[in-house]
C-alpha positions in Angstrom: 53.4 -105.6 14.8 50.2 -107.2 13.6 48.5 -106.4 16.9 49.1 -102.7 16.4 47.4 -102.9 13.0 44.5 -104.7 14.4 44.2 -102.1 17.2 44.0 -99.3 14.7 41.2 -101.0 13.0 39.4 -101.9 16.2 39.2 -98.4 17.7 37.0 -96.8 15.0 33.4 -95.8 15.0 32.6 -98.2 12.2 34.2 -101.1 13.9 32.4 -100.4 17.1 29.0 -100.2 15.4 29.7 -103.5 13.5 30.3 -105.2 16.9 27.2 -103.8 18.6 24.6 -103.7 15.8 25.8 -106.6 13.6 27.6 -108.8 16.0 30.6 -108.7 13.7 33.5 -109.6 16.1 36.2 -110.5 13.5 38.4 -107.5 14.2 38.0 -107.8 17.9 38.9 -111.5 17.9 42.1 -110.8 15.8 43.1 -108.0 18.1 42.5 -109.7 21.4 44.1 -113.0 20.3 47.2 -111.2 19.1 47.7 -109.8 22.6 46.3 -112.2 25.2 45.5 -115.8 25.8 42.0 -117.0 24.9 41.8 -118.4 28.5 39.9 -115.4 29.5 36.4 -116.5 28.7 34.9 -115.2 31.9 36.0 -111.6 31.3 33.4 -109.2 30.3 33.8 -107.3 27.0 34.3 -104.2 29.0 37.2 -105.8 30.9 38.6 -107.1 27.6 38.6 -103.6 26.1 40.3 -102.3 29.2 43.1 -104.9 28.8 43.6 -103.9 25.1 43.7 -100.2 26.1 46.3 -101.0 28.8 48.5 -102.4 26.1 48.0 -99.3 24.0 48.9 -97.1 27.0 52.3 -98.8 27.2 53.1 -99.8 23.7 50.9 -98.2 21.0 49.6 -94.7 21.8 48.0 -94.2 18.4 45.8 -91.2 17.3 42.7 -92.6 18.9 44.5 -92.8 22.2 45.5 -89.1 22.0 42.0 -88.1 21.0 40.5 -90.1 23.8 42.9 -88.4 26.2 41.9 -85.0 25.0 38.2 -85.8 25.2 38.4 -87.3 28.7 40.8 -84.8 30.2 39.8 -81.5 28.6 36.2 -81.8 27.2 34.9 -83.9 30.1 37.6 -83.0 32.7 37.5 -79.2 32.4 34.2 -78.5 30.6 31.2 -80.7 30.0 29.1 -82.0 27.1 26.5 -79.4 28.0 28.8 -76.4 27.6 31.3 -77.6 24.9 31.4 -79.5 21.7 34.3 -81.5 20.3 34.7 -82.1 16.6 37.2 -84.2 14.7 38.6 -84.5 11.3 37.4 -81.1 9.9 38.7 -80.5 6.3 40.6 -77.2 6.1 42.3 -76.3 2.8 44.3 -79.4 2.0 44.5 -80.6 5.6 42.4 -82.5 8.0 42.1 -80.9 11.5 42.5 -83.6 14.1 40.5 -82.3 17.0 38.8 -79.0 18.1 36.9 -78.2 21.2 34.5 -75.3 21.0 33.5 -73.5 24.2 33.0 -69.9 23.4 36.3 -70.0 21.5 37.6 -72.8 19.3 40.7 -74.6 20.5 42.5 -76.6 17.8 44.6 -79.7 18.8 46.9 -81.0 16.1 48.1 -84.5 17.2 51.6 -85.7 16.5 52.0 -89.1 18.1 55.3 -90.9 18.6 54.3 -92.8 15.4 54.1 -89.6 13.2 56.6 -87.4 11.5 56.5 -83.6 11.5 57.0 -82.8 7.8 53.6 -81.1 7.3 53.1 -79.6 10.7 54.0 -76.0 9.9 51.6 -75.9 7.0 48.9 -77.6 8.9 49.0 -75.0 11.7 49.0 -72.2 9.2 45.9 -73.5 7.5 44.0 -73.9 10.9 44.7 -70.2 11.7 42.5 -69.4 8.6 39.4 -70.4 10.8 40.5 -70.7 14.4 42.5 -68.3 16.7 43.9 -70.8 19.1 46.1 -73.7 18.0 47.9 -76.4 20.0 50.2 -79.2 19.1 49.8 -82.4 21.2 52.8 -84.7 21.1 54.9 -87.1 23.1 58.0 -86.3 25.1 60.3 -87.7 22.4 58.9 -85.3 19.8 58.8 -82.2 22.1 62.1 -80.5 21.1 61.5 -81.1 17.4 57.9 -79.7 17.6 59.2 -76.6 19.4 61.7 -76.0 16.6 59.1 -76.7 13.9 56.5 -74.4 15.4 58.7 -71.6 16.7 55.8 -69.1 17.0 55.1 -68.5 20.6 51.4 -68.2 19.8 51.1 -72.0 19.2 50.4 -73.9 22.4 52.2 -77.2 23.0 50.9 -80.1 25.1 52.8 -83.3 26.0 51.0 -86.6 26.6 53.5 -87.8 29.3 54.6 -91.4 29.8 52.1 -91.5 32.7 49.4 -90.5 30.2 48.7 -87.1 31.7 48.5 -84.0 29.6 51.2 -81.5 30.5 50.9 -78.0 29.1 54.3 -76.8 28.0 53.1 -73.6 26.5 49.6 -72.0 26.5 48.3 -70.9 23.1 47.9 -67.2 22.4 45.1 -65.6 20.3 46.1 -65.0 16.7 43.7 -63.6 14.2 45.9 -62.3 11.4 45.2 -65.2 9.0 41.4 -65.5 9.5 39.8 -66.1 6.1 36.1 -65.7 5.2 36.2 -68.5 2.6 37.8 -71.0 4.9 35.3 -70.4 7.6 32.4 -70.4 5.3 33.5 -73.8 3.8 33.3 -75.3 7.3 29.6 -74.6 7.5 26.8 -76.7 6.2 24.1 -75.1 4.0 21.5 -74.9 6.8 24.2 -73.4 9.1 25.2 -70.6 6.9 21.6 -69.9 6.0 20.8 -69.6 9.7 23.6 -67.1 10.1 22.5 -65.0 7.1 18.9 -64.9 8.2 19.9 -63.9 11.7 22.3 -61.2 10.7 20.6 -59.8 7.6 17.0 -61.0 7.9 17.0 -62.6 4.4 18.8 -64.9 2.0 20.2 -63.8 -1.3 17.9 -63.9 -4.3 20.1 -65.8 -6.7 19.9 -68.6 -9.2 20.8 -72.0 -7.8 24.1 -72.1 -9.7 25.1 -68.7 -8.1 23.5 -69.2 -4.7 26.5 -70.5 -2.8 28.7 -67.6 -4.0 25.9 -65.1 -3.2 25.7 -66.4 0.3 29.4 -66.2 0.7 29.3 -62.5 -0.4 26.8 -61.8 2.3 28.9 -63.6 4.8 31.8 -61.3 3.8 29.8 -58.3 4.9 30.4 -59.3 8.6 33.6 -58.3 10.3 36.1 -61.1 10.3 35.8 -61.7 14.0 32.0 -61.6 13.9 32.1 -64.1 11.0 34.3 -66.3 13.2 32.0 -65.9 16.2 28.9 -67.0 14.3 30.7 -69.8 12.6 31.8 -71.1 16.1 28.2 -70.8 17.3 27.0 -73.0 14.5 29.8 -75.6 14.9 29.0 -75.8 18.6 25.5 -76.9 17.9 26.8 -80.1 16.3 26.1 -81.8 19.6 26.6 -85.6 19.6 25.5 -86.2 23.2 22.2 -84.6 24.1 20.8 -83.9 27.6 18.6 -87.0 27.5 21.7 -89.3 27.0 24.2 -87.4 29.1 23.8 -89.8 32.1 24.1 -92.8 29.8 27.2 -91.4 28.3 28.8 -90.9 31.7 28.5 -94.6 32.3 30.6 -95.4 29.2 34.0 -96.8 30.1 36.9 -94.3 29.8 38.5 -96.4 27.1 35.6 -96.0 24.7 34.5 -92.4 25.5 35.7 -90.9 22.3 34.3 -93.7 20.1 30.9 -93.3 21.7 31.0 -89.5 21.6 31.4 -89.4 17.9 28.9 -92.2 17.2 25.7 -90.2 17.5 24.2 -92.8 19.8 20.6 -92.5 20.9 19.0 -94.0 24.0 18.4 -97.4 22.4 21.9 -97.5 21.1 23.3 -97.0 24.6 21.2 -99.9 25.9 22.6 -102.1 23.2 26.1 -100.9 24.1 25.6 -101.8 27.8 24.4 -105.3 26.8 27.4 -105.7 24.5 29.9 -104.7 27.2 28.3 -107.0 29.8 28.7 -110.0 27.5 31.3 -112.6 28.3 34.5 -112.7 26.2 33.8 -116.3 25.4 30.8 -115.3 23.4 33.0 -113.4 21.0 35.0 -116.4 20.0 
């Protein structure tokens, strides 16, 4: 359906920022008009997004819907933005890791919605174990048996997003370190992050020509035990905080439907104010 295509385009960070900062409402107008009557001018934008999200909950639980459920129910429900960090779409080998929450350990969540196939699942999980020790597959009830057959290792956790949109843990993940790989972990780090690790652990950075510098840093990183390397990698990734303490209260006021979009938008105080003004606008202003 066209509405589903519009929804996929609407629930992205870029689309949200275009609406808030540039008043570009084209994608929103197409999405809302494909689902509901325009005779809703007195609705606020917040209420309009809630209506669209209600449709998604029943008819189109796409990847954003799953990520938003994980963020709301695990990061915010069990932990907090002060103690944990969520990251998305990390490149690992030839795969893109969907979602990871770092809270002392790193918990990977590979999402397989009812709209996905499972062809690459086994290879994806194998690659994630090169950097993380705990992996989960999050799927729907219809995919459950196929997922359990595809990832037959009991070490892989399995979570079902039920028809009632709750997260049901079918199997808890178990720690698995046999595939941890220095190169994979090092590649996840930005230059300032691996430099901070080396300075902290060795008190110096390698004296190498620029063309050899990256490889020299990697060789120093390899001197750590594999678990120590993972620990310091996780510490650096955890620092990639998107919601700081100054904005935590403002973030708490964001509607549930938009939490994941805002979390990954790197909003500052002024941005949150613009968001509030945007969500308070009447729907009629968007058409």
